[in-house]
KOLKE-725033 format. One record per residue (C-alpha): residue number from 1; residue in one letter; x, y, z. Coordinates in Angstrom, 1 decimal, decimal comma. Example, Ala and Ser with C-alpha at 12.3 -4.5 7.8 and 13.67 -1.06 7.14 Angstrom:
2
<rec 1 a <12,3 -4,5 7,8>> <rec 2 s <13,7 -1,1 7,1>> 
END
This chain:
105
<rec 1 m <0,0 0,0 0,0>> <rec 2 i <1,2 3,5 -0,8>> <rec 3 i <0,2 6,4 1,3>> <rec 4 w <1,1 9,8 -0,2>> <rec 5 k <0,5 12,7 2,2>> <rec 6 l <2,4 15,5 0,5>> <rec 7 a <-0,7 17,8 0,1>> <rec 8 d <-1,5 17,5 3,9>> <rec 9 i <2,2 18,2 4,9>> <rec 10 l <2,3 21,2 2,5>> <rec 11 k <-0,9 22,7 4,0>> <rec 12 a <0,5 22,3 7,5>> <rec 13 h <3,5 24,3 6,2>> <rec 14 g <1,2 27,0 4,8>> <rec 15 i <1,6 26,0 1,2>> <rec 16 q <-1,7 26,4 -0,5>> <rec 17 s <-1,0 25,9 -4,2>> <rec 18 p <1,6 24,5 -6,7>> <rec 19 s <2,5 28,0 -7,7>> <rec 20 q <3,3 29,0 -4,2>> <rec 21 l <5,4 25,8 -3,7>> <rec 22 k <7,2 26,6 -7,0>> <rec 23 r <8,1 30,2 -5,8>> <rec 24 e <9,2 29,0 -2,4>> <rec 25 l <11,4 26,2 -3,8>> <rec 26 e <13,1 28,8 -6,0>> <rec 27 e <13,6 31,2 -3,1>> <rec 28 k <14,7 28,7 -0,5>> <rec 29 l <16,6 26,1 -2,5>> <rec 30 g <17,3 27,9 -5,8>> <rec 31 v <15,7 25,1 -7,9>> <rec 32 s <12,9 25,3 -10,4>> <rec 33 i <10,4 22,5 -10,9>> <rec 34 s <7,6 23,1 -13,4>> <rec 35 r <4,2 24,0 -12,0>> <rec 36 q <2,6 21,1 -13,9>> <rec 37 a <5,0 18,6 -12,2>> <rec 38 l <4,3 20,1 -8,8>> <rec 39 t <0,6 20,0 -9,5>> <rec 40 k <0,8 16,2 -10,2>> <rec 41 l <2,9 15,6 -7,1>> <rec 42 i <0,4 17,5 -4,9>> <rec 43 e <-2,9 16,4 -6,3>> <rec 44 n <-2,1 12,8 -7,2>> <rec 45 e <-0,2 9,9 -5,8>> <rec 46 p <2,8 9,7 -8,1>> <rec 47 q <3,4 6,6 -10,1>> <rec 48 e <7,1 7,5 -10,1>> <rec 49 l <9,2 9,7 -7,9>> <rec 50 r <12,7 10,6 -8,8>> <rec 51 l <15,1 10,4 -5,9>> <rec 52 e <16,4 13,9 -6,7>> <rec 53 t <12,8 15,3 -6,4>> <rec 54 a <12,3 13,4 -3,1>> <rec 55 q <15,5 14,9 -1,8>> <rec 56 l <14,4 18,4 -2,8>> <rec 57 l <11,1 18,0 -1,0>> <rec 58 c <12,8 16,6 2,1>> <rec 59 d <15,2 19,5 2,1>> <rec 60 f <12,5 22,1 1,6>> <rec 61 l <10,2 20,7 4,3>> <rec 62 g <13,0 19,7 6,7>> <rec 63 l <11,4 16,3 7,0>> <rec 64 p <12,4 12,7 6,2>> <rec 65 l <10,6 11,1 3,3>> <rec 66 e <8,5 8,8 5,5>> <rec 67 n <6,6 11,8 6,8>> <rec 68 f <4,9 12,2 3,4>> <rec 69 l <5,4 8,8 1,7>> <rec 70 l <4,7 5,5 3,3>> <rec 71 i <5,0 2,2 1,5>> <rec 72 t <3,9 -1,0 3,1>> <rec 73 p <3,7 -4,6 1,8>> <rec 74 e <0,5 -5,6 0,1>> <rec 75 k <-1,1 -9,1 0,3>> <rec 76 r <-0,6 -10,9 -3,0>> <rec 77 e <-2,1 -14,1 -4,4>> <rec 78 k <1,3 -15,8 -4,1>> <rec 79 s <3,6 -15,2 -1,2>> <rec 80 s <7,1 -13,9 -1,9>> <rec 81 q <8,4 -17,3 -0,8>> <rec 82 e <6,5 -19,0 -3,5>> <rec 83 l <7,8 -16,6 -6,1>> <rec 84 i <11,4 -17,3 -5,2>> <rec 85 r <12,8 -20,6 -6,5>> <rec 86 p <14,8 -22,5 -3,9>> <rec 87 y <18,5 -22,7 -4,6>> <rec 88 k <19,7 -26,2 -5,3>> <rec 89 a <23,4 -26,7 -5,2>> <rec 90 k <24,8 -28,8 -8,0>> <rec 91 r <26,5 -31,9 -6,9>> <rec 92 t <30,2 -31,7 -7,4>> <rec 93 p <32,1 -34,9 -8,2>> <rec 94 k <34,2 -36,3 -5,5>> <rec 95 i <37,9 -35,9 -6,0>> <rec 96 h <40,0 -38,6 -4,5>> <rec 97 t <43,3 -37,5 -3,2>> <rec 98 m <46,2 -39,7 -2,8>> <rec 99 t <48,3 -39,3 0,3>> <rec 100 n <51,0 -41,6 -1,1>> <rec 101 p <51,7 -41,5 -4,8>> <rec 102 m <52,7 -45,2 -4,6>> <rec 103 d <49,0 -46,0 -3,8>> <rec 104 f <48,3 -45,5 -7,5>> <rec 105 f <50,3 -48,6 -8,5>> 
END
């Protein structure tokens, strides 16, 4: 399950719109992210999130990522154990060693 709480965190920080967030990112961090990209991040749960963008948001908000993004395991039809094939070691041939070379004759 993915829980995306960026909009709530921004509101708690007094950010009311993507345009305001854009301005404040430029002023505080000197970076520019398009208003359209910020709108998608605020209004929707992102399908992808670049680590660089996540780092910028963390720097701007002064918060770790888990404050606005939480990812927990979901129940699947097959468990992860069933999806992983067990490792089977290949049998290695036995190597006979001679302690005395005269044993060969």
